[in-house]
C-alpha positions, 0 to 999 in steps of 0.5 A, a space after each residue: 506481513 509487509 512487503 517492499 513495494 516501491 523504493 527510491 534509494 533503498 538498495 535491493 539487498 536491504 529490501 530483500 532482507 525486509 521481505 517479508 516484514 511481520 507486523 509486530 513489535 521489534 520487526 524493524 521500523 516498518 513492522 513496529 510502526 504498522 503494529 503500533 499504527 503510529 509513526 515509529 522513529 529509530 534514532 540509532 539502528 545499531 542500538 535499537 532492539 527493533 533492528 536486531 534482525 537487520 543489523 548486518 544489512 543496515 551496517 553494510 549499507 550505512 543506514 544508522 537511523 530510520 523512521 516509518 509512518 503507517 498508512 491506512 485506507 478511509 476505513 482505517 485498515 492498514 495498507 502499508 508503511 513508508 520509511 526513510 533512512 539516514 546515514 547518521 544516528 539522529 532523529 528526523 529533521 522537522 522537514 523530514 518528518 513532514 515529508 514522511 507524514 505527507 508521503 504516508 498520506 499520499 501512499 494511502 490515497 494512491 494504494 486505496 485508489 488503485 485497489 478501488 480501480 482494480 475492483 471496479 475493473 473486475 466487476 465491469 469485466 464480470 458484468 460484461 461477460 454476463 451481458 455478452 453471454 446471457 441468452 436472454 436480451 439484456 438492456 441497460 437503461 439510464 435513470 430516465 429509462 433511456 436505452 444505453 446498451 442492449 445485448 446482441 440477443 434479440 428480444 423475442 415476443 411470444 
């Protein structure tokens, strides 16, 4: 499923209506783009079957067109989607389409980088626990064999 993560101008009520959004055909612009793994454009929200479940909220806030781009990690795994809305029924302009594609690419890079940093920090914390709590002396050497760090435990030679 998809969940709203960041929004510049989408009202909270619209985000709430789309939380969660299934990755499936006819699941709004984002769910459909994610399911198809390609950009998806809805030129008229009021008549497109992908928006049937969201018509009350889109009409209330004057959202009449939408387009979404899925974004992926470097392995091709779906990370999420970006979406843009228009107040009139229409396709995106050329520049809007370019911005949407760029935003999706940038979002993919940022989300993957954030996840990689989180994983690195988690591994570092786990290794720090081992380093600080191992009863034996633990040493960290560089490639040339130079000592970079040593645990508090003293090496005992029998």
